[in-house]
Biopython code that builds the backbone (N, CA, C, O; Angstrom):
import numpy as np
from Bio.PDB.StructureBuilder import StructureBuilder

atoms = [
    (1, "MET", "N", (-23.060, 6.819, -2.193)),
    (1, "MET", "CA", (-22.210, 7.957, -2.510)),
    (1, "MET", "C", (-21.047, 7.517, -3.391)),
    (1, "MET", "O", (-20.467, 6.453, -3.174)),
    (2, "ILE", "N", (-20.715, 8.320, -4.367)),
    (2, "ILE", "CA", (-19.578, 8.054, -5.246)),
    (2, "ILE", "C", (-18.318, 8.606, -4.598)),
    (2, "ILE", "O", (-18.288, 9.758, -4.167)),
    (3, "HIS", "N", (-17.272, 7.777, -4.530)),
    (3, "HIS", "CA", (-16.011, 8.177, -3.909)),
    (3, "HIS", "C", (-14.912, 8.296, -4.962)),
    (3, "HIS", "O", (-14.862, 7.528, -5.923)),
    (4, "SER", "N", (-14.043, 9.268, -4.758)),
    (4, "SER", "CA", (-12.860, 9.445, -5.596)),
    (4, "SER", "C", (-11.802, 10.166, -4.770)),
    (4, "SER", "O", (-12.039, 10.524, -3.617)),
    (5, "LYS", "N", (-10.631, 10.376, -5.371)),
    (5, "LYS", "CA", (-9.592, 11.150, -4.690)),
    (5, "LYS", "C", (-10.081, 12.563, -4.384)),
    (5, "LYS", "O", (-9.640, 13.179, -3.414)),
    (6, "ASN", "N", (-10.987, 13.072, -5.208)),
    (6, "ASN", "CA", (-11.444, 14.452, -5.065)),
    (6, "ASN", "C", (-12.321, 14.686, -3.840)),
    (6, "ASN", "O", (-12.394, 15.813, -3.350)),
    (7, "ASN", "N", (-12.990, 13.648, -3.333)),
    (7, "ASN", "CA", (-13.900, 13.868, -2.202)),
    (7, "ASN", "C", (-13.611, 12.940, -1.019)),
    (7, "ASN", "O", (-14.456, 12.784, -0.138)),
    (8, "SER", "N", (-12.440, 12.333, -0.993)),
    (8, "SER", "CA", (-12.088, 11.413, 0.094)),
    (8, "SER", "C", (-11.061, 12.038, 1.034)),
    (8, "SER", "O", (-10.312, 12.942, 0.665)),
    (9, "GLU", "N", (-11.056, 11.525, 2.260)),
    (9, "GLU", "CA", (-10.056, 11.975, 3.229)),
    (9, "GLU", "C", (-8.665, 11.676, 2.698)),
    (9, "GLU", "O", (-8.420, 10.592, 2.167)),
    (10, "HIS", "N", (-7.747, 12.636, 2.839)),
    (10, "HIS", "CA", (-6.387, 12.514, 2.308)),
    (10, "HIS", "C", (-5.379, 12.675, 3.439)),
    (10, "HIS", "O", (-5.591, 13.452, 4.370)),
    (11, "TYR", "N", (-4.289, 11.935, 3.348)),
    (11, "TYR", "CA", (-3.162, 12.165, 4.245)),
    (11, "TYR", "C", (-1.870, 11.836, 3.512)),
    (11, "TYR", "O", (-1.885, 11.140, 2.497)),
    (12, "THR", "N", (-0.769, 12.329, 4.020)),
    (12, "THR", "CA", (0.538, 12.014, 3.440)),
    (12, "THR", "C", (1.298, 11.108, 4.393)),
    (12, "THR", "O", (1.076, 11.133, 5.604)),
    (13, "TRP", "N", (2.190, 10.314, 3.836)),
    (13, "TRP", "CA", (3.008, 9.418, 4.639)),
    (13, "TRP", "C", (4.375, 9.313, 3.981)),
    (13, "TRP", "O", (4.549, 9.656, 2.811)),
    (14, "GLY", "N", (5.337, 8.832, 4.753)),
    (14, "GLY", "CA", (6.676, 8.628, 4.206)),
    (14, "GLY", "C", (7.244, 9.896, 3.599)),
    (14, "GLY", "O", (7.108, 10.980, 4.166)),
    (15, "ASN", "N", (7.880, 9.759, 2.444)),
    (15, "ASN", "CA", (8.541, 10.868, 1.768)),
    (15, "ASN", "C", (7.658, 11.385, 0.634)),
    (15, "ASN", "O", (7.851, 11.013, -0.524)),
    (16, "GLN", "N", (6.687, 12.245, 0.965)),
    (16, "GLN", "CA", (5.772, 12.869, 0.007)),
    (16, "GLN", "C", (4.867, 11.863, -0.701)),
    (16, "GLN", "O", (4.514, 12.063, -1.863)),
    (17, "CYS", "N", (4.490, 10.787, -0.015)),
    (17, "CYS", "CA", (3.546, 9.818, -0.557)),
    (17, "CYS", "C", (2.134, 10.234, -0.135)),
    (17, "CYS", "O", (1.945, 10.794, 0.944)),
    (18, "ASP", "N", (1.161, 9.962, -0.977)),
    (18, "ASP", "CA", (-0.223, 10.368, -0.737)),
    (18, "ASP", "C", (-1.124, 9.161, -0.565)),
    (18, "ASP", "O", (-0.902, 8.110, -1.166)),
    (19, "SER", "N", (-2.144, 9.326, 0.263)),
    (19, "SER", "CA", (-3.151, 8.288, 0.445)),
    (19, "SER", "C", (-4.525, 8.933, 0.526)),
    (19, "SER", "O", (-4.721, 9.929, 1.223)),
    (20, "TRP", "N", (-5.473, 8.347, -0.198)),
    (20, "TRP", "CA", (-6.871, 8.768, -0.141)),
    (20, "TRP", "C", (-7.692, 7.600, 0.370)),
    (20, "TRP", "O", (-7.625, 6.507, -0.193)),
    (21, "ILE", "N", (-8.465, 7.807, 1.426)),
    (21, "ILE", "CA", (-9.276, 6.746, 2.020)),
    (21, "ILE", "C", (-10.618, 6.700, 1.288)),
    (21, "ILE", "O", (-11.482, 7.550, 1.503)),
    (22, "LEU", "N", (-10.780, 5.701, 0.424)),
    (22, "LEU", "CA", (-12.006, 5.565, -0.360)),
    (22, "LEU", "C", (-13.110, 4.880, 0.427)),
    (22, "LEU", "O", (-14.292, 5.168, 0.238)),
    (23, "LYS", "N", (-12.712, 3.963, 1.320)),
    (23, "LYS", "CA", (-13.684, 3.257, 2.173)),
    (23, "LYS", "C", (-12.955, 2.801, 3.424)),
    (23, "LYS", "O", (-11.821, 2.327, 3.355)),
    (24, "ASN", "N", (-13.614, 2.946, 4.570)),
    (24, "ASN", "CA", (-13.010, 2.475, 5.814)),
    (24, "ASN", "C", (-14.119, 2.061, 6.767)),
    (24, "ASN", "O", (-14.786, 2.903, 7.368)),
    (25, "THR", "N", (-14.310, 0.740, 6.899)),
    (25, "THR", "CA", (-15.303, 0.200, 7.816)),
    (25, "THR", "C", (-14.585, -0.708, 8.812)),
    (25, "THR", "O", (-13.362, -0.834, 8.771)),
    (26, "ARG", "N", (-15.329, -1.324, 9.684)),
    (26, "ARG", "CA", (-14.752, -2.226, 10.681)),
    (26, "ARG", "C", (-14.053, -3.417, 10.026)),
    (26, "ARG", "O", (-13.089, -3.954, 10.572)),
    (27, "ASP", "N", (-14.543, -3.828, 8.856)),
    (27, "ASP", "CA", (-14.028, -5.028, 8.208)),
    (27, "ASP", "C", (-13.171, -4.782, 6.970)),
    (27, "ASP", "O", (-12.477, -5.693, 6.519)),
    (28, "LEU", "N", (-13.203, -3.571, 6.411)),
    (28, "LEU", "CA", (-12.576, -3.352, 5.112)),
    (28, "LEU", "C", (-12.047, -1.928, 4.976)),
    (28, "LEU", "O", (-12.700, -0.964, 5.375)),
    (29, "SER", "N", (-10.854, -1.821, 4.407)),
    (29, "SER", "CA", (-10.265, -0.523, 4.087)),
    (29, "SER", "C", (-9.831, -0.545, 2.627)),
    (29, "SER", "O", (-9.191, -1.494, 2.174)),
    (30, "ILE", "N", (-10.186, 0.515, 1.892)),
    (30, "ILE", "CA", (-9.743, 0.657, 0.504)),
    (30, "ILE", "C", (-9.124, 2.036, 0.374)),
    (30, "ILE", "O", (-9.771, 3.050, 0.634)),
    (31, "LYS", "N", (-7.856, 2.060, -0.032)),
    (31, "LYS", "CA", (-7.135, 3.320, -0.197)),
    (31, "LYS", "C", (-6.517, 3.378, -1.589)),
    (31, "LYS", "O", (-6.100, 2.362, -2.145)),
    (32, "GLN", "N", (-6.468, 4.578, -2.135)),
    (32, "GLN", "CA", (-5.723, 4.828, -3.360)),
    (32, "GLN", "C", (-4.488, 5.594, -2.937)),
    (32, "GLN", "O", (-4.580, 6.602, -2.236)),
    (33, "GLU", "N", (-3.324, 5.109, -3.370)),
    (33, "GLU", "CA", (-2.089, 5.722, -2.918)),
    (33, "GLU", "C", (-1.187, 6.062, -4.095)),
    (33, "GLU", "O", (-1.268, 5.461, -5.166)),
    (34, "LYS", "N", (-0.316, 7.056, -3.856)),
    (34, "LYS", "CA", (0.618, 7.507, -4.880)),
    (34, "LYS", "C", (1.985, 7.654, -4.233)),
    (34, "LYS", "O", (2.117, 8.213, -3.144)),
    (35, "MET", "N", (3.002, 7.142, -4.920)),
    (35, "MET", "CA", (4.377, 7.249, -4.430)),
    (35, "MET", "C", (5.250, 7.883, -5.503)),
    (35, "MET", "O", (5.275, 7.408, -6.638)),
    (36, "PRO", "N", (5.970, 8.955, -5.160)),
    (36, "PRO", "CA", (6.917, 9.535, -6.115)),
    (36, "PRO", "C", (8.058, 8.563, -6.422)),
    (36, "PRO", "O", (8.244, 7.566, -5.725)),
    (37, "ALA", "N", (8.805, 8.864, -7.457)),
    (37, "ALA", "CA", (9.976, 8.052, -7.815)),
    (37, "ALA", "C", (10.945, 7.973, -6.644)),
    (37, "ALA", "O", (11.084, 8.920, -5.869)),
    (38, "ALA", "N", (11.605, 6.841, -6.530)),
    (38, "ALA", "CA", (12.677, 6.621, -5.545)),
    (38, "ALA", "C", (12.203, 6.789, -4.102)),
    (38, "ALA", "O", (12.917, 7.359, -3.278)),
    (39, "THR", "N", (10.999, 6.293, -3.793)),
    (39, "THR", "CA", (10.506, 6.309, -2.416)),
    (39, "THR", "C", (10.140, 4.888, -2.008)),
    (39, "THR", "O", (9.928, 4.022, -2.857)),
    (40, "SER", "N", (10.068, 4.658, -0.710)),
    (40, "SER", "CA", (9.636, 3.353, -0.203)),
    (40, "SER", "C", (9.104, 3.534, 1.211)),
    (40, "SER", "O", (9.352, 4.544, 1.869)),
    (41, "GLU", "N", (8.357, 2.514, 1.661)),
    (41, "GLU", "CA", (7.901, 2.550, 3.044)),
    (41, "GLU", "C", (8.827, 1.690, 3.876)),
    (41, "GLU", "O", (9.734, 1.050, 3.343)),
    (42, "LYS", "N", (8.603, 1.670, 5.188)),
    (42, "LYS", "CA", (9.453, 0.908, 6.088)),
    (42, "LYS", "C", (8.966, -0.540, 6.199)),
    (42, "LYS", "O", (7.776, -0.826, 6.070)),
    (43, "LEU", "N", (9.908, -1.429, 6.439)),
    (43, "LEU", "CA", (9.599, -2.837, 6.639)),
    (43, "LEU", "C", (8.664, -2.981, 7.841)),
    (43, "LEU", "O", (8.912, -2.416, 8.906)),
    (44, "HIS", "N", (7.579, -3.752, 7.653)),
    (44, "HIS", "CA", (6.588, -3.917, 8.717)),
    (44, "HIS", "C", (5.782, -5.189, 8.465)),
    (44, "HIS", "O", (5.977, -5.878, 7.464)),
    (45, "PHE", "N", (4.876, -5.483, 9.389)),
    (45, "PHE", "CA", (3.927, -6.575, 9.192)),
    (45, "PHE", "C", (2.637, -6.235, 9.908)),
    (45, "PHE", "O", (2.583, -5.312, 10.721)),
    (46, "HIS", "N", (1.604, -6.990, 9.597)),
    (46, "HIS", "CA", (0.298, -6.842, 10.244)),
    (46, "HIS", "C", (-0.042, -8.171, 10.896)),
    (46, "HIS", "O", (0.082, -9.221, 10.266)),
    (47, "LYS", "N", (-0.467, -8.138, 12.147)),
    (47, "LYS", "CA", (-0.815, -9.369, 12.859)),
    (47, "LYS", "C", (-2.070, -10.007, 12.294)),
    (47, "LYS", "O", (-2.150, -11.231, 12.191)),
    (48, "VAL", "N", (-3.060, -9.188, 11.924)),
    (48, "VAL", "CA", (-4.382, -9.692, 11.554)),
    (48, "VAL", "C", (-4.733, -9.433, 10.092)),
    (48, "VAL", "O", (-5.305, -10.297, 9.427)),
    (49, "ALA", "N", (-4.397, -8.262, 9.597)),
    (49, "ALA", "CA", (-4.876, -7.826, 8.275)),
    (49, "ALA", "C", (-4.186, -8.548, 7.125)),
    (49, "ALA", "O", (-2.974, -8.765, 7.135)),
    (50, "GLU", "N", (-4.999, -8.915, 6.131)),
    (50, "GLU", "CA", (-4.513, -9.353, 4.827)),
    (50, "GLU", "C", (-4.624, -8.150, 3.910)),
    (50, "GLU", "O", (-5.601, -7.404, 3.975)),
    (51, "GLN", "N", (-3.616, -7.957, 3.046)),
    (51, "GLN", "CA", (-3.648, -6.822, 2.133)),
    (51, "GLN", "C", (-3.563, -7.281, 0.689)),
    (51, "GLN", "O", (-2.922, -8.281, 0.367)),
    (52, "PHE", "N", (-4.232, -6.515, -0.178)),
    (52, "PHE", "CA", (-4.255, -6.767, -1.613)),
    (52, "PHE", "C", (-3.896, -5.454, -2.301)),
    (52, "PHE", "O", (-4.559, -4.438, -2.093)),
    (53, "PHE", "N", (-2.849, -5.476, -3.119)),
    (53, "PHE", "CA", (-2.392, -4.280, -3.829)),
    (53, "PHE", "C", (-2.649, -4.453, -5.318)),
    (53, "PHE", "O", (-2.313, -5.487, -5.896)),
    (54, "TYR", "N", (-3.252, -3.431, -5.943)),
    (54, "TYR", "CA", (-3.499, -3.445, -7.386)),
    (54, "TYR", "C", (-2.844, -2.199, -7.974)),
    (54, "TYR", "O", (-3.162, -1.081, -7.568)),
    (55, "ILE", "N", (-1.937, -2.385, -8.923)),
    (55, "ILE", "CA", (-1.170, -1.273, -9.481)),
    (55, "ILE", "C", (-1.966, -0.607, -10.606)),
    (55, "ILE", "O", (-2.269, -1.227, -11.626)),
    (56, "LEU", "N", (-2.294, 0.662, -10.396)),
    (56, "LEU", "CA", (-3.045, 1.445, -11.382)),
    (56, "LEU", "C", (-2.127, 2.097, -12.407)),
    (56, "LEU", "O", (-2.490, 2.251, -13.573)),
    (57, "LYS", "N", (-0.922, 2.481, -11.957)),
    (57, "LYS", "CA", (-0.010, 3.217, -12.826)),
    (57, "LYS", "C", (1.419, 2.918, -12.400)),
    (57, "LYS", "O", (1.754, 3.008, -11.219)),
    (58, "GLY", "N", (2.257, 2.562, -13.363)),
    (58, "GLY", "CA", (3.675, 2.373, -13.091)),
    (58, "GLY", "C", (4.030, 0.952, -12.719)),
    (58, "GLY", "O", (3.320, -0.002, -13.035)),
    (59, "GLU", "N", (5.165, 0.845, -12.030)),
    (59, "GLU", "CA", (5.761, -0.446, -11.698)),
    (59, "GLU", "C", (6.230, -0.406, -10.246)),
    (59, "GLU", "O", (7.128, 0.362, -9.902)),
    (60, "ALA", "N", (5.626, -1.230, -9.399)),
    (60, "ALA", "CA", (5.976, -1.256, -7.977)),
    (60, "ALA", "C", (6.854, -2.464, -7.678)),
    (60, "ALA", "O", (6.781, -3.493, -8.349)),
    (61, "VAL", "N", (7.680, -2.309, -6.663)),
    (61, "VAL", "CA", (8.499, -3.414, -6.182)),
    (61, "VAL", "C", (8.048, -3.721, -4.759)),
    (61, "VAL", "O", (7.978, -2.832, -3.910)),
    (62, "PHE", "N", (7.745, -4.990, -4.511)),
    (62, "PHE", "CA", (7.361, -5.434, -3.173)),
    (62, "PHE", "C", (8.432, -6.358, -2.641)),
    (62, "PHE", "O", (8.928, -7.231, -3.353)),
    (63, "TYR", "N", (8.784, -6.160, -1.384)),
    (63, "TYR", "CA", (9.663, -7.065, -0.670)),
    (63, "TYR", "C", (8.798, -7.753, 0.370)),
    (63, "TYR", "O", (8.306, -7.115, 1.300)),
    (64, "ILE", "N", (8.614, -9.049, 0.212)),
    (64, "ILE", "CA", (7.764, -9.829, 1.106)),
    (64, "ILE", "C", (8.570, -11.012, 1.630)),
    (64, "ILE", "O", (9.001, -11.870, 0.859)),
    (65, "ASN", "N", (8.768, -11.052, 2.937)),
    (65, "ASN", "CA", (9.563, -12.117, 3.569)),
    (65, "ASN", "C", (10.888, -12.325, 2.840)),
    (65, "ASN", "O", (11.277, -13.448, 2.519)),
    (66, "GLU", "N", (11.569, -11.199, 2.591)),
    (66, "GLU", "CA", (12.901, -11.156, 1.988)),
    (66, "GLU", "C", (12.943, -11.588, 0.525)),
    (66, "GLU", "O", (14.026, -11.803, -0.020)),
    (67, "ARG", "N", (11.776, -11.719, -0.126)),
    (67, "ARG", "CA", (11.724, -11.997, -1.566)),
    (67, "ARG", "C", (11.274, -10.742, -2.287)),
    (67, "ARG", "O", (10.460, -9.978, -1.767)),
    (68, "LYS", "N", (11.805, -10.525, -3.494)),
    (68, "LYS", "CA", (11.498, -9.328, -4.272)),
    (68, "LYS", "C", (10.514, -9.688, -5.391)),
    (68, "LYS", "O", (10.704, -10.664, -6.116)),
    (69, "PHE", "N", (9.449, -8.866, -5.513)),
    (69, "PHE", "CA", (8.431, -9.072, -6.547)),
    (69, "PHE", "C", (8.236, -7.775, -7.322)),
    (69, "PHE", "O", (8.025, -6.720, -6.723)),
    (70, "LEU", "N", (8.306, -7.846, -8.641)),
    (70, "LEU", "CA", (8.042, -6.702, -9.505)),
    (70, "LEU", "C", (6.590, -6.805, -9.974)),
    (70, "LEU", "O", (6.206, -7.797, -10.595)),
    (71, "VAL", "N", (5.784, -5.780, -9.678)),
    (71, "VAL", "CA", (4.357, -5.805, -10.002)),
    (71, "VAL", "C", (4.064, -4.621, -10.927)),
    (71, "VAL", "O", (4.236, -3.463, -10.546)),
    (72, "ASN", "N", (3.626, -4.927, -12.133)),
    (72, "ASN", "CA", (3.401, -3.918, -13.159)),
    (72, "ASN", "C", (1.974, -3.399, -13.160)),
    (72, "ASN", "O", (1.087, -3.976, -12.530)),
    (73, "GLN", "N", (1.764, -2.307, -13.873)),
    (73, "GLN", "CA", (0.428, -1.737, -14.058)),
    (73, "GLN", "C", (-0.534, -2.824, -14.527)),
    (73, "GLN", "O", (-0.226, -3.592, -15.439)),
    (74, "GLY", "N", (-1.704, -2.877, -13.889)),
    (74, "GLY", "CA", (-2.698, -3.888, -14.233)),
    (74, "GLY", "C", (-2.504, -5.217, -13.534)),
    (74, "GLY", "O", (-3.270, -6.152, -13.768)),
    (75, "GLU", "N", (-1.489, -5.323, -12.676)),
    (75, "GLU", "CA", (-1.236, -6.552, -11.921)),
    (75, "GLU", "C", (-1.479, -6.307, -10.437)),
    (75, "GLU", "O", (-1.579, -5.166, -9.987)),
    (76, "SER", "N", (-1.571, -7.409, -9.683)),
    (76, "SER", "CA", (-1.838, -7.304, -8.256)),
    (76, "SER", "C", (-0.990, -8.305, -7.483)),
    (76, "SER", "O", (-0.415, -9.236, -8.046)),
    (77, "ILE", "N", (-0.932, -8.080, -6.165)),
    (77, "ILE", "CA", (-0.226, -8.991, -5.271)),
    (77, "ILE", "C", (-0.912, -8.950, -3.904)),
    (77, "ILE", "O", (-1.409, -7.906, -3.482)),
    (78, "SER", "N", (-0.933, -10.089, -3.220)),
    (78, "SER", "CA", (-1.523, -10.185, -1.887)),
    (78, "SER", "C", (-0.427, -10.378, -0.848)),
    (78, "SER", "O", (0.601, -11.003, -1.111)),
    (79, "VAL", "N", (-0.669, -9.829, 0.333)),
    (79, "VAL", "CA", (0.257, -9.980, 1.455)),
    (79, "VAL", "C", (-0.535, -10.567, 2.620)),
    (79, "VAL", "O", (-1.491, -9.960, 3.102)),
    (80, "GLU", "N", (-0.131, -11.737, 3.058)),
    (80, "GLU", "CA", (-0.826, -12.447, 4.141)),
    (80, "GLU", "C", (-0.464, -11.853, 5.500)),
    (80, "GLU", "O", (0.599, -11.250, 5.647)),
    (81, "PRO", "N", (-1.336, -12.017, 6.492)),
    (81, "PRO", "CA", (-1.007, -11.561, 7.849)),
    (81, "PRO", "C", (0.306, -12.187, 8.320)),
    (81, "PRO", "O", (0.572, -13.360, 8.060)),
    (82, "GLY", "N", (1.117, -11.397, 9.011)),
    (82, "GLY", "CA", (2.387, -11.879, 9.541)),
    (82, "GLY", "C", (3.551, -11.769, 8.580)),
    (82, "GLY", "O", (4.700, -11.899, 9.003)),
    (83, "ALA", "N", (3.296, -11.533, 7.295)),
    (83, "ALA", "CA", (4.383, -11.428, 6.313)),
    (83, "ALA", "C", (5.101, -10.088, 6.474)),
    (83, "ALA", "O", (4.467, -9.034, 6.479)),
    (84, "LYS", "N", (6.411, -10.137, 6.602)),
    (84, "LYS", "CA", (7.216, -8.915, 6.681)),
    (84, "LYS", "C", (7.310, -8.342, 5.274)),
    (84, "LYS", "O", (7.715, -9.037, 4.342)),
    (85, "HIS", "N", (6.935, -7.071, 5.117)),
    (85, "HIS", "CA", (6.865, -6.524, 3.764)),
    (85, "HIS", "C", (7.012, -5.010, 3.720)),
    (85, "HIS", "O", (6.885, -4.320, 4.731)),
    (86, "PHE", "N", (7.285, -4.517, 2.517)),
    (86, "PHE", "CA", (7.183, -3.092, 2.209)),
    (86, "PHE", "C", (7.114, -2.920, 0.703)),
    (86, "PHE", "O", (7.567, -3.776, -0.058)),
    (87, "ILE", "N", (6.535, -1.793, 0.282)),
    (87, "ILE", "CA", (6.451, -1.442, -1.125)),
    (87, "ILE", "C", (7.495, -0.376, -1.408)),
    (87, "ILE", "O", (7.786, 0.471, -0.564)),
    (88, "SER", "N", (8.054, -0.434, -2.611)),
    (88, "SER", "CA", (9.090, 0.505, -3.007)),
    (88, "SER", "C", (8.846, 0.937, -4.454)),
    (88, "SER", "O", (8.413, 0.142, -5.288)),
    (89, "ASN", "N", (9.129, 2.194, -4.732)),
    (89, "ASN", "CA", (9.097, 2.688, -6.108)),
    (89, "ASN", "C", (10.544, 2.903, -6.524)),
    (89, "ASN", "O", (11.158, 3.908, -6.167)),
    (90, "GLU", "N", (11.079, 1.963, -7.271)),
    (90, "GLU", "CA", (12.477, 2.021, -7.687)),
    (90, "GLU", "C", (12.615, 2.574, -9.100)),
    (90, "GLU", "O", (13.689, 2.511, -9.698)),
    (91, "SER", "N", (11.525, 3.112, -9.625)),
    (91, "SER", "CA", (11.535, 3.655, -10.989)),
    (91, "SER", "C", (11.760, 5.166, -10.963)),
    (91, "SER", "O", (11.929, 5.766, -9.902)),
    (92, "THR", "N", (11.759, 5.758, -12.141)),
    (92, "THR", "CA", (11.934, 7.199, -12.262)),
    (92, "THR", "C", (10.594, 7.918, -12.425)),
    (92, "THR", "O", (10.566, 9.139, -12.577)),
    (93, "GLU", "N", (9.494, 7.181, -12.394)),
    (93, "GLU", "CA", (8.150, 7.744, -12.526)),
    (93, "GLU", "C", (7.348, 7.460, -11.262)),
    (93, "GLU", "O", (7.655, 6.514, -10.535)),
    (94, "GLU", "N", (6.320, 8.272, -10.989)),
    (94, "GLU", "CA", (5.467, 7.989, -9.831)),
    (94, "GLU", "C", (4.634, 6.737, -10.101)),
    (94, "GLU", "O", (4.376, 6.377, -11.250)),
    (95, "ILE", "N", (4.225, 6.087, -9.022)),
    (95, "ILE", "CA", (3.323, 4.935, -9.135)),
    (95, "ILE", "C", (2.042, 5.259, -8.376)),
    (95, "ILE", "O", (2.034, 6.068, -7.448)),
    (96, "GLU", "N", (0.961, 4.608, -8.795)),
    (96, "GLU", "CA", (-0.319, 4.777, -8.131)),
    (96, "GLU", "C", (-0.951, 3.396, -8.014)),
    (96, "GLU", "O", (-0.854, 2.581, -8.931)),
    (97, "PHE", "N", (-1.601, 3.136, -6.877)),
    (97, "PHE", "CA", (-2.138, 1.808, -6.632)),
    (97, "PHE", "C", (-3.289, 1.856, -5.646)),
    (97, "PHE", "O", (-3.467, 2.832, -4.917)),
    (98, "LEU", "N", (-4.071, 0.778, -5.637)),
    (98, "LEU", "CA", (-5.093, 0.559, -4.624)),
    (98, "LEU", "C", (-4.530, -0.408, -3.603)),
    (98, "LEU", "O", (-3.841, -1.364, -3.959)),
    (99, "VAL", "N", (-4.820, -0.164, -2.336)),
    (99, "VAL", "CA", (-4.487, -1.134, -1.290)),
    (99, "VAL", "C", (-5.778, -1.422, -0.523)),
    (99, "VAL", "O", (-6.413, -0.528, 0.037)),
    (100, "ILE", "N", (-6.135, -2.698, -0.520)),
    (100, "ILE", "CA", (-7.359, -3.159, 0.121)),
    (100, "ILE", "C", (-6.951, -4.031, 1.294)),
    (100, "ILE", "O", (-6.228, -5.013, 1.128)),
    (101, "SER", "N", (-7.419, -3.667, 2.479)),
    (101, "SER", "CA", (-7.024, -4.380, 3.701)),
    (101, "SER", "C", (-8.252, -4.939, 4.397)),
    (101, "SER", "O", (-9.267, -4.257, 4.544)),
    (102, "ASN", "N", (-8.143, -6.194, 4.823)),
    (102, "ASN", "CA", (-9.230, -6.867, 5.520)),
    (102, "ASN", "C", (-8.667, -7.586, 6.737)),
    (102, "ASN", "O", (-7.941, -8.569, 6.584)),
    (103, "PRO", "N", (-8.985, -7.118, 7.952)),
    (103, "PRO", "CA", (-9.648, -5.867, 8.298)),
    (103, "PRO", "C", (-8.688, -4.696, 8.092)),
    (103, "PRO", "O", (-7.540, -4.915, 7.705)),
    (104, "PRO", "N", (-9.129, -3.450, 8.342)),
    (104, "PRO", "CA", (-8.241, -2.300, 8.200)),
    (104, "PRO", "C", (-6.983, -2.451, 9.049)),
    (104, "PRO", "O", (-6.977, -3.165, 10.052)),
    (105, "THR", "N", (-5.925, -1.772, 8.636)),
    (105, "THR", "CA", (-4.638, -1.901, 9.325)),
    (105, "THR", "C", (-4.455, -0.911, 10.469)),
    (105, "THR", "O", (-3.391, -0.876, 11.086)),
    (106, "ASP", "N", (-5.483, -0.100, 10.764)),
    (106, "ASP", "CA", (-5.396, 0.810, 11.905)),
    (106, "ASP", "C", (-5.072, -0.011, 13.153)),
    (106, "ASP", "O", (-5.760, -0.987, 13.455)),
    (107, "HIS", "N", (-4.031, 0.382, 13.871)),
    (107, "HIS", "CA", (-3.623, -0.294, 15.112)),
    (107, "HIS", "C", (-3.131, -1.723, 14.854)),
    (107, "HIS", "O", (-3.059, -2.517, 15.792)),
    (108, "ASP", "N", (-2.793, -2.067, 13.614)),
    (108, "ASP", "CA", (-2.307, -3.420, 13.281)),
    (108, "ASP", "C", (-1.062, -3.362, 12.420)),
    (108, "ASP", "O", (-0.829, -4.253, 11.604)),
    (109, "ARG", "N", (-0.263, -2.328, 12.590)),
    (109, "ARG", "CA", (0.982, -2.193, 11.829)),
    (109, "ARG", "C", (2.132, -2.213, 12.815)),
    (109, "ARG", "O", (2.205, -1.379, 13.718)),
    (110, "ILE", "N", (3.032, -3.174, 12.638)),
    (110, "ILE", "CA", (4.187, -3.304, 13.520)),
    (110, "ILE", "C", (5.423, -3.094, 12.664)),
    (110, "ILE", "O", (5.745, -3.920, 11.810)),
    (111, "GLU", "N", (6.126, -1.963, 12.898)),
    (111, "GLU", "CA", (7.345, -1.690, 12.140)),
    (111, "GLU", "C", (8.481, -2.530, 12.686)),
    (111, "GLU", "O", (8.569, -2.781, 13.888)),
    (112, "ILE", "N", (9.348, -2.959, 11.784)),
    (112, "ILE", "CA", (10.496, -3.794, 12.148)),
    (112, "ILE", "C", (11.737, -2.919, 12.088)),
    (112, "ILE", "O", (12.054, -2.339, 11.050)),
    (113, "LYS", "N", (12.426, -2.832, 13.202)),
    (113, "LYS", "CA", (13.662, -2.051, 13.262)),
    (113, "LYS", "C", (14.761, -2.832, 12.566)),
    (113, "LYS", "O", (14.985, -4.006, 12.862)),
    (114, "GLU", "N", (15.446, -2.172, 11.635)),
    (114, "GLU", "CA", (16.497, -2.849, 10.878)),
    (114, "GLU", "C", (17.845, -2.663, 11.525)),
    (114, "GLU", "O", (18.847, -3.168, 11.019)),
]
sb = StructureBuilder()
sb.init_structure("model")
sb.init_model(0)
sb.init_chain("A")
sb.init_seg("    ")
for serial, (resi, resn, name, xyz) in enumerate(atoms, 1):
    if name == "N":
        sb.init_residue(resn, " ", resi, " ")
    sb.init_atom(name, np.array(xyz, "f"), 0.0, 1.0, " ", f" {name:<3s}", serial, name[0])
structure = sb.get_structure()
């Protein structure tokens, strides 16, 4: 089956951010996500899951273990299990990206209270 945003399960998170579940199995999750300008997620980590982010559109900022990384369209970044992290859109345009998690992050997200 061919998957796209048009025929995949959709949900919203954070402040008007969108996620489309392109694939979700016991071992792998692939989501396409969109974040409006000036939005970010909360600081968190995953005990087991490794994540790979690929920027489709715009410029994302990642904070990983208190270090800041600017990731542009066509670039990617990996987040290892246990790394405290969050993605932020600090630009004036929306960003869109793929997030691939192995295994899926369902029941493996621990938010860090600031």
